[in-house]
KEFIZA-388570 format. One record per residue (C-alpha): residue number from 1; x, y, z. Coordinates in steps of 0.001 Angstrom, whole numbers, always signed. Layout:
KEFIZA-388570
<romi num="NUM" xx="X" yy="Y" zz="Z"/>
...
***
This chain:
KEFIZA-388570
<romi num="1" xx="+85743" yy="+71249" zz="+23090"/>
<romi num="2" xx="+88565" yy="+73078" zz="+24832"/>
<romi num="3" xx="+89379" yy="+76420" zz="+23172"/>
<romi num="4" xx="+93033" yy="+75605" zz="+22581"/>
<romi num="5" xx="+91937" yy="+72644" zz="+20462"/>
<romi num="6" xx="+90781" yy="+75120" zz="+17819"/>
<romi num="7" xx="+94408" yy="+75704" zz="+16850"/>
<romi num="8" xx="+96442" yy="+73016" zz="+18627"/>
<romi num="9" xx="+96227" yy="+69283" zz="+18024"/>
<romi num="10" xx="+99388" yy="+68256" zz="+19862"/>
<romi num="11" xx="+102454" yy="+69670" zz="+21580"/>
<romi num="12" xx="+104240" yy="+69600" zz="+18232"/>
<romi num="13" xx="+102066" yy="+72489" zz="+17024"/>
<romi num="14" xx="+103596" yy="+74694" zz="+19727"/>
<romi num="15" xx="+107217" yy="+74115" zz="+18711"/>
<romi num="16" xx="+108918" yy="+77062" zz="+16996"/>
<romi num="17" xx="+110222" yy="+76093" zz="+13561"/>
<romi num="18" xx="+113682" yy="+76910" zz="+12253"/>
<romi num="19" xx="+112106" yy="+79153" zz="+9604"/>
<romi num="20" xx="+110225" yy="+81103" zz="+12278"/>
<romi num="21" xx="+113424" yy="+81584" zz="+14277"/>
<romi num="22" xx="+115207" yy="+82956" zz="+11213"/>
<romi num="23" xx="+112312" yy="+85298" zz="+10436"/>
<romi num="24" xx="+112290" yy="+86458" zz="+14055"/>
<romi num="25" xx="+115952" yy="+87428" zz="+13984"/>
<romi num="26" xx="+115398" yy="+89347" zz="+10733"/>
<romi num="27" xx="+112467" yy="+91195" zz="+12334"/>
<romi num="28" xx="+114689" yy="+92158" zz="+15272"/>
<romi num="29" xx="+117363" yy="+93451" zz="+12894"/>
<romi num="30" xx="+114819" yy="+95568" zz="+11020"/>
<romi num="31" xx="+113475" yy="+96973" zz="+14286"/>
<romi num="32" xx="+117000" yy="+97801" zz="+15419"/>
<romi num="33" xx="+117577" yy="+99737" zz="+12213"/>
<romi num="34" xx="+114261" yy="+101552" zz="+12652"/>
<romi num="35" xx="+115220" yy="+102615" zz="+16168"/>
<romi num="36" xx="+118711" yy="+103633" zz="+15031"/>
<romi num="37" xx="+117405" yy="+106088" zz="+12417"/>
<romi num="38" xx="+116986" yy="+109065" zz="+14821"/>
<romi num="39" xx="+120528" yy="+108589" zz="+16150"/>
<romi num="40" xx="+121991" yy="+108562" zz="+12646"/>
<romi num="41" xx="+120097" yy="+111780" zz="+11864"/>
<romi num="42" xx="+121422" yy="+113353" zz="+15084"/>
<romi num="43" xx="+124976" yy="+112377" zz="+14138"/>
<romi num="44" xx="+124585" yy="+114028" zz="+10740"/>
<romi num="45" xx="+123273" yy="+117211" zz="+12364"/>
<romi num="46" xx="+126213" yy="+117218" zz="+14787"/>
<romi num="47" xx="+128665" yy="+116652" zz="+11938"/>
<romi num="48" xx="+127267" yy="+119557" zz="+9931"/>
<romi num="49" xx="+127415" yy="+121940" zz="+12893"/>
<romi num="50" xx="+130877" yy="+120808" zz="+14011"/>
<romi num="51" xx="+132232" yy="+121259" zz="+10484"/>
<romi num="52" xx="+131901" yy="+125021" zz="+10973"/>
<romi num="53" xx="+134798" yy="+124977" zz="+13458"/>
<romi num="54" xx="+138477" yy="+125130" zz="+12507"/>
<romi num="55" xx="+139758" yy="+123376" zz="+15628"/>
<romi num="56" xx="+138427" yy="+121232" zz="+18475"/>
<romi num="57" xx="+138526" yy="+124222" zz="+20829"/>
<romi num="58" xx="+136258" yy="+126159" zz="+18463"/>
<romi num="59" xx="+133490" yy="+123614" zz="+19125"/>
<romi num="60" xx="+132867" yy="+125366" zz="+22442"/>
<romi num="61" xx="+131813" yy="+128490" zz="+20543"/>
<romi num="62" xx="+129097" yy="+126754" zz="+18512"/>
<romi num="63" xx="+125638" yy="+127114" zz="+20001"/>
<romi num="64" xx="+123239" yy="+124202" zz="+20160"/>
<romi num="65" xx="+125667" yy="+121267" zz="+20170"/>
<romi num="66" xx="+126409" yy="+120938" zz="+23892"/>
<romi num="67" xx="+124279" yy="+117793" zz="+24232"/>
<romi num="68" xx="+126058" yy="+116280" zz="+21241"/>
<romi num="69" xx="+129440" yy="+117022" zz="+22815"/>
<romi num="70" xx="+128355" yy="+115527" zz="+26133"/>
<romi num="71" xx="+127126" yy="+112405" zz="+24356"/>
<romi num="72" xx="+130431" yy="+112109" zz="+22487"/>
<romi num="73" xx="+132160" yy="+112430" zz="+25865"/>
<romi num="74" xx="+130420" yy="+109204" zz="+26868"/>
<romi num="75" xx="+127632" yy="+110603" zz="+29038"/>
<romi num="76" xx="+124183" yy="+109051" zz="+28768"/>
<romi num="77" xx="+120960" yy="+111055" zz="+28894"/>
<romi num="78" xx="+120213" yy="+109639" zz="+32355"/>
<romi num="79" xx="+123613" yy="+110607" zz="+33740"/>
<romi num="80" xx="+123187" yy="+114252" zz="+32712"/>
<romi num="81" xx="+120415" yy="+114729" zz="+35272"/>
<romi num="82" xx="+122951" yy="+114119" zz="+38052"/>
<romi num="83" xx="+125679" yy="+116477" zz="+36818"/>
<romi num="84" xx="+126356" yy="+120114" zz="+37645"/>
<romi num="85" xx="+127303" yy="+122607" zz="+34888"/>
<romi num="86" xx="+130951" yy="+122425" zz="+35932"/>
<romi num="87" xx="+130875" yy="+118616" zz="+35642"/>
<romi num="88" xx="+129565" yy="+118873" zz="+32099"/>
<romi num="89" xx="+132214" yy="+121430" zz="+31178"/>
<romi num="90" xx="+134919" yy="+119148" zz="+32577"/>
<romi num="91" xx="+133621" yy="+116217" zz="+30516"/>
<romi num="92" xx="+133608" yy="+118246" zz="+27297"/>
<romi num="93" xx="+137078" yy="+119661" zz="+27930"/>
<romi num="94" xx="+138343" yy="+116149" zz="+28605"/>
<romi num="95" xx="+136851" yy="+114980" zz="+25302"/>
<romi num="96" xx="+138561" yy="+117791" zz="+23407"/>
<romi num="97" xx="+141966" yy="+117419" zz="+25066"/>
<romi num="98" xx="+142224" yy="+113636" zz="+25168"/>
<romi num="99" xx="+140507" yy="+112575" zz="+21959"/>
<romi num="100" xx="+139633" yy="+115362" zz="+19525"/>
<romi num="101" xx="+142911" yy="+117296" zz="+19543"/>
<romi num="102" xx="+145020" yy="+114131" zz="+18993"/>
<romi num="103" xx="+142828" yy="+113378" zz="+15951"/>
<romi num="104" xx="+144209" yy="+116469" zz="+14200"/>
<romi num="105" xx="+142253" yy="+117501" zz="+11103"/>
<romi num="106" xx="+140001" yy="+114457" zz="+11537"/>
<romi num="107" xx="+138565" yy="+115787" zz="+14811"/>
<romi num="108" xx="+135028" yy="+116120" zz="+13395"/>
<romi num="109" xx="+135030" yy="+112470" zz="+12337"/>
<romi num="110" xx="+136347" yy="+111489" zz="+15768"/>
<romi num="111" xx="+133567" yy="+113520" zz="+17394"/>
<romi num="112" xx="+130848" yy="+111851" zz="+15323"/>
<romi num="113" xx="+132266" yy="+108358" zz="+15870"/>
<romi num="114" xx="+132310" yy="+108865" zz="+19638"/>
<romi num="115" xx="+128793" yy="+110309" zz="+19562"/>
<romi num="116" xx="+127547" yy="+107220" zz="+17743"/>
<romi num="117" xx="+129422" yy="+104937" zz="+20142"/>
<romi num="118" xx="+127462" yy="+106319" zz="+23100"/>
<romi num="119" xx="+124202" yy="+106330" zz="+21163"/>
<romi num="120" xx="+124914" yy="+102704" zz="+20300"/>
<romi num="121" xx="+124825" yy="+101895" zz="+24010"/>
<romi num="122" xx="+121498" yy="+103718" zz="+24261"/>
<romi num="123" xx="+120164" yy="+101704" zz="+21344"/>
<romi num="124" xx="+121416" yy="+98472" zz="+22881"/>
<romi num="125" xx="+119561" yy="+99245" zz="+26092"/>
<romi num="126" xx="+116332" yy="+99927" zz="+24238"/>
<romi num="127" xx="+116692" yy="+96627" zz="+22361"/>
<romi num="128" xx="+116796" yy="+94473" zz="+25498"/>
<romi num="129" xx="+113042" yy="+94073" zz="+25576"/>
<romi num="130" xx="+112361" yy="+94672" zz="+21907"/>
<romi num="131" xx="+111134" yy="+91099" zz="+21520"/>
<romi num="132" xx="+108419" yy="+91812" zz="+24057"/>
<romi num="133" xx="+107470" yy="+95042" zz="+22304"/>
<romi num="134" xx="+107202" yy="+93327" zz="+18918"/>
<romi num="135" xx="+105158" yy="+90522" zz="+20464"/>
<romi num="136" xx="+102745" yy="+92987" zz="+22044"/>
<romi num="137" xx="+102313" yy="+94819" zz="+18748"/>
<romi num="138" xx="+101600" yy="+91614" zz="+16858"/>
<romi num="139" xx="+99057" yy="+90303" zz="+19341"/>
<romi num="140" xx="+97431" yy="+93724" zz="+19659"/>
<romi num="141" xx="+97001" yy="+93974" zz="+15906"/>
<romi num="142" xx="+95412" yy="+90521" zz="+15858"/>
<romi num="143" xx="+92984" yy="+91506" zz="+18644"/>
<romi num="144" xx="+92071" yy="+94768" zz="+16912"/>
<romi num="145" xx="+91514" yy="+92914" zz="+13641"/>
<romi num="146" xx="+89267" yy="+90403" zz="+15403"/>
<romi num="147" xx="+87148" yy="+93206" zz="+16862"/>
<romi num="148" xx="+86884" yy="+95062" zz="+13554"/>
<romi num="149" xx="+85881" yy="+91932" zz="+11648"/>
<romi num="150" xx="+83201" yy="+91305" zz="+14287"/>
<romi num="151" xx="+81928" yy="+94866" zz="+13905"/>
<romi num="152" xx="+82801" yy="+95735" zz="+17507"/>
<romi num="153" xx="+83808" yy="+99293" zz="+18407"/>
<romi num="154" xx="+86803" yy="+99706" zz="+20692"/>
<romi num="155" xx="+88765" yy="+102317" zz="+22633"/>
<romi num="156" xx="+92505" yy="+102169" zz="+23215"/>
<romi num="157" xx="+94703" yy="+103634" zz="+25925"/>
<romi num="158" xx="+97792" yy="+105625" zz="+24998"/>
<romi num="159" xx="+100936" yy="+104310" zz="+26688"/>
<romi num="160" xx="+102342" yy="+107703" zz="+27723"/>
<romi num="161" xx="+99301" yy="+109930" zz="+28243"/>
<romi num="162" xx="+97126" yy="+107117" zz="+29697"/>
<romi num="163" xx="+94181" yy="+108689" zz="+27842"/>
<romi num="164" xx="+91549" yy="+106481" zz="+26224"/>
<romi num="165" xx="+90937" yy="+107158" zz="+22537"/>
<romi num="166" xx="+87981" yy="+106029" zz="+20431"/>
<romi num="167" xx="+88720" yy="+103934" zz="+17349"/>
<romi num="168" xx="+88894" yy="+105702" zz="+13993"/>
<romi num="169" xx="+88890" yy="+104557" zz="+10387"/>
<romi num="170" xx="+92674" yy="+104899" zz="+10352"/>
<romi num="171" xx="+94109" yy="+102749" zz="+13126"/>
<romi num="172" xx="+97473" yy="+102135" zz="+11479"/>
<romi num="173" xx="+100376" yy="+101776" zz="+13909"/>
<romi num="174" xx="+98382" yy="+102525" zz="+17077"/>
<romi num="175" xx="+99895" yy="+99332" zz="+18466"/>
<romi num="176" xx="+103221" yy="+101207" zz="+18678"/>
<romi num="177" xx="+101892" yy="+103354" zz="+21534"/>
<romi num="178" xx="+99078" yy="+101273" zz="+23010"/>
<romi num="179" xx="+98855" yy="+100166" zz="+26627"/>
<romi num="180" xx="+95298" yy="+98858" zz="+26738"/>
<romi num="181" xx="+92204" yy="+98182" zz="+24673"/>
<romi num="182" xx="+88536" yy="+98137" zz="+25680"/>
<romi num="183" xx="+85341" yy="+96989" zz="+23988"/>
<romi num="184" xx="+81727" yy="+96011" zz="+24611"/>
<romi num="185" xx="+80019" yy="+92943" zz="+23211"/>
<romi num="186" xx="+76553" yy="+91611" zz="+23981"/>
<romi num="187" xx="+76231" yy="+94049" zz="+26858"/>
<romi num="188" xx="+79525" yy="+92967" zz="+28438"/>
<romi num="189" xx="+82446" yy="+95315" zz="+29056"/>
<romi num="190" xx="+85965" yy="+94036" zz="+28530"/>
<romi num="191" xx="+89270" yy="+95842" zz="+29063"/>
<romi num="192" xx="+92697" yy="+94392" zz="+28319"/>
<romi num="193" xx="+95718" yy="+95993" zz="+30003"/>
<romi num="194" xx="+99353" yy="+95184" zz="+29251"/>
<romi num="195" xx="+102134" yy="+95048" zz="+31844"/>
<romi num="196" xx="+100132" yy="+95598" zz="+34994"/>
<romi num="197" xx="+101280" yy="+95152" zz="+38571"/>
<romi num="198" xx="+98351" yy="+93204" zz="+39996"/>
<romi num="199" xx="+97737" yy="+94345" zz="+43608"/>
<romi num="200" xx="+96725" yy="+90893" zz="+44824"/>
<romi num="201" xx="+99782" yy="+89232" zz="+43293"/>
<romi num="202" xx="+102161" yy="+92162" zz="+43885"/>
<romi num="203" xx="+103963" yy="+91370" zz="+40666"/>
<romi num="204" xx="+103773" yy="+92378" zz="+37038"/>
<romi num="205" xx="+101568" yy="+90345" zz="+34708"/>
<romi num="206" xx="+101989" yy="+90798" zz="+30961"/>
<romi num="207" xx="+98272" yy="+90758" zz="+30078"/>
<romi num="208" xx="+95150" yy="+91194" zz="+32221"/>
<romi num="209" xx="+91587" yy="+91003" zz="+30901"/>
<romi num="210" xx="+88860" yy="+92604" zz="+33035"/>
<romi num="211" xx="+85055" yy="+92604" zz="+32905"/>
<romi num="212" xx="+84965" yy="+96349" zz="+33611"/>
<romi num="213" xx="+84893" yy="+99450" zz="+31415"/>
<romi num="214" xx="+87994" yy="+101696" zz="+31679"/>
<romi num="215" xx="+86337" yy="+104280" zz="+33938"/>
<romi num="216" xx="+85219" yy="+101574" zz="+36378"/>
<romi num="217" xx="+88594" yy="+99863" zz="+36182"/>
<romi num="218" xx="+90418" yy="+103042" zz="+37179"/>
<romi num="219" xx="+87969" yy="+103597" zz="+40030"/>
<romi num="220" xx="+88563" yy="+100048" zz="+41265"/>
<romi num="221" xx="+92351" yy="+100524" zz="+41255"/>
<romi num="222" xx="+92539" yy="+96977" zz="+39850"/>
<romi num="223" xx="+91536" yy="+95622" zz="+43264"/>
<romi num="224" xx="+88112" yy="+94123" zz="+42487"/>
<romi num="225" xx="+88998" yy="+90445" zz="+42444"/>
<romi num="226" xx="+85900" yy="+89326" zz="+40533"/>
<romi num="227" xx="+86763" yy="+91710" zz="+37677"/>
<romi num="228" xx="+89709" yy="+89569" zz="+36557"/>
<romi num="229" xx="+88618" yy="+87362" zz="+33658"/>
<romi num="230" xx="+91985" yy="+86138" zz="+32377"/>
<romi num="231" xx="+95683" yy="+86729" zz="+32990"/>
<romi num="232" xx="+98446" yy="+85776" zz="+30601"/>
<romi num="233" xx="+102150" yy="+85886" zz="+29921"/>
<romi num="234" xx="+103508" yy="+87071" zz="+26571"/>
<romi num="235" xx="+107140" yy="+86276" zz="+25746"/>
<romi num="236" xx="+108465" yy="+87601" zz="+22448"/>
<romi num="237" xx="+112148" yy="+86670" zz="+22646"/>
<romi num="238" xx="+113044" yy="+84567" zz="+19604"/>
<romi num="239" xx="+116495" yy="+83267" zz="+20590"/>
<romi num="240" xx="+116222" yy="+79498" zz="+21235"/>
<romi num="241" xx="+118975" yy="+79809" zz="+23851"/>
<romi num="242" xx="+116660" yy="+81872" zz="+26047"/>
<romi num="243" xx="+113464" yy="+79943" zz="+25367"/>
<romi num="244" xx="+113572" yy="+77791" zz="+28481"/>
<romi num="245" xx="+114207" yy="+80799" zz="+30717"/>
<romi num="246" xx="+111268" yy="+82684" zz="+29176"/>
<romi num="247" xx="+108932" yy="+79775" zz="+29873"/>
<romi num="248" xx="+110228" yy="+79352" zz="+33434"/>
<romi num="249" xx="+109584" yy="+83050" zz="+34086"/>
<romi num="250" xx="+106093" yy="+82836" zz="+32597"/>
<romi num="251" xx="+105262" yy="+79591" zz="+34404"/>
<romi num="252" xx="+106358" yy="+81038" zz="+37746"/>
<romi num="253" xx="+104316" yy="+84194" zz="+37161"/>
<romi num="254" xx="+101181" yy="+82231" zz="+36275"/>
<romi num="255" xx="+101646" yy="+79857" zz="+39223"/>
<romi num="256" xx="+101873" yy="+82899" zz="+41465"/>
<romi num="257" xx="+98635" yy="+84230" zz="+39960"/>
<romi num="258" xx="+96765" yy="+80960" zz="+40549"/>
<romi num="259" xx="+97927" yy="+80665" zz="+44147"/>
<romi num="260" xx="+97033" yy="+84273" zz="+44989"/>
<romi num="261" xx="+93539" yy="+84092" zz="+43482"/>
<romi num="262" xx="+92794" yy="+80614" zz="+44842"/>
<romi num="263" xx="+93212" yy="+81940" zz="+48373"/>
<romi num="264" xx="+90132" yy="+84096" zz="+47865"/>
<romi num="265" xx="+88178" yy="+81508" zz="+45872"/>
<romi num="266" xx="+88480" yy="+83094" zz="+42440"/>
<romi num="267" xx="+89904" yy="+81281" zz="+39429"/>
<romi num="268" xx="+90539" yy="+83533" zz="+36420"/>
<romi num="269" xx="+91685" yy="+81864" zz="+33221"/>
<romi num="270" xx="+95410" yy="+81778" zz="+32474"/>
<romi num="271" xx="+97188" yy="+81638" zz="+29124"/>
<romi num="272" xx="+100635" yy="+81763" zz="+27542"/>
<romi num="273" xx="+101837" yy="+83114" zz="+24195"/>
<romi num="274" xx="+105498" yy="+82684" zz="+23267"/>
<romi num="275" xx="+107767" yy="+83159" zz="+20269"/>
<romi num="276" xx="+110579" yy="+80742" zz="+21160"/>
<romi num="277" xx="+109134" yy="+77397" zz="+22229"/>
<romi num="278" xx="+111399" yy="+74367" zz="+22245"/>
<romi num="279" xx="+110086" yy="+70791" zz="+22171"/>
<romi num="280" xx="+110552" yy="+70072" zz="+25889"/>
<romi num="281" xx="+108758" yy="+73299" zz="+26770"/>
<romi num="282" xx="+105995" yy="+72488" zz="+24305"/>
<romi num="283" xx="+105422" yy="+69149" zz="+26033"/>
<romi num="284" xx="+105128" yy="+70834" zz="+29413"/>
<romi num="285" xx="+102762" yy="+73516" zz="+28087"/>
<romi num="286" xx="+100643" yy="+70859" zz="+26389"/>
<romi num="287" xx="+100401" yy="+68855" zz="+29606"/>
<romi num="288" xx="+99242" yy="+71951" zz="+31485"/>
<romi num="289" xx="+96589" yy="+72542" zz="+28826"/>
<romi num="290" xx="+95384" yy="+68952" zz="+28934"/>
<romi num="291" xx="+95271" yy="+68983" zz="+32742"/>
<romi num="292" xx="+93341" yy="+72261" zz="+32891"/>
<romi num="293" xx="+96151" yy="+74222" zz="+34539"/>
<romi num="294" xx="+96535" yy="+76495" zz="+31509"/>
<romi num="295" xx="+93388" yy="+77641" zz="+29716"/>
<romi num="296" xx="+95013" yy="+78452" zz="+26388"/>
<romi num="297" xx="+98379" yy="+78822" zz="+24666"/>
<romi num="298" xx="+99787" yy="+79762" zz="+21285"/>
<romi num="299" xx="+103024" yy="+80123" zz="+19350"/>
<romi num="300" xx="+103386" yy="+83775" zz="+18358"/>
<romi num="301" xx="+104950" yy="+82856" zz="+15012"/>
<romi num="302" xx="+101925" yy="+80889" zz="+13815"/>
<romi num="303" xx="+99360" yy="+83285" zz="+12357"/>
<romi num="304" xx="+96406" yy="+80933" zz="+12760"/>
<romi num="305" xx="+97265" yy="+80348" zz="+16419"/>
<romi num="306" xx="+97568" yy="+84087" zz="+17096"/>
<romi num="307" xx="+94243" yy="+84731" zz="+15359"/>
<romi num="308" xx="+92568" yy="+81907" zz="+17278"/>
<romi num="309" xx="+93742" yy="+82965" zz="+20738"/>
<romi num="310" xx="+92833" yy="+86580" zz="+19913"/>
<romi num="311" xx="+89309" yy="+85480" zz="+19018"/>
<romi num="312" xx="+89172" yy="+83501" zz="+22262"/>
<romi num="313" xx="+90159" yy="+86584" zz="+24285"/>
<romi num="314" xx="+87616" yy="+88777" zz="+22504"/>
<romi num="315" xx="+84830" yy="+86270" zz="+23184"/>
<romi num="316" xx="+85501" yy="+85710" zz="+26887"/>
***
């Protein structure tokens, strides 16, 4: 029996329900609030420090708030790297003259509001791919759970340091900073890497499963064609309005993978996991499964489907 038949009986099983869409939007709102917490704390710290001044001009005498003033002036963290000291001074003086002084005794409030306005833009930028981040966390947790239940030890790669870390008894929230996961089962090495630019394809692929241990994978520079076991696309956006575009992007990426590997007579498995799947998309995905174009697929909102495709990946 085909593996996808373990959790899918028809295209209808792939369709995202209204309840799942609602829950997805709530999850995004909660994540937005979680990410906003540091900015709120920064605003409070700025407010406390600025309250020590009697006038907007006095803000220049307070040590340790220059970055807060620059942020309130509308400058992003990235823009600061391109500015000279005199540019920064000009921006702060412009903030004081044009906005804080006209606010009168409410200048501290005005300062904090403008600080939060800029930080809001920063937050908005970080939220653009939050659906993908949440999707990766959910699938990663399912994979880790599958390995633990099977009694399989694993290592995971830290997103920023790129170091591989052995599993511990407390693995809570490692999915927040995980880039890859590796394990051995029945004498076979498997390593899963997220968001990898595949040399052969010359494009990013959301998930790549290899039959190499991490040390061998690094040595190969991801160029050993036979090491690719499966490649998949993971789309976590929950908005139904963007569902079709997510699938088109994923379908194009997977088509590109198949064409590139077929030229050198290698056919790794391909799979798709998505959060927003409309009925027309579901029909197309189902047809690809039935015709052997796709090896597996799952709706990210359905726990049994996520668990099933995770078990499939761990057993490849």
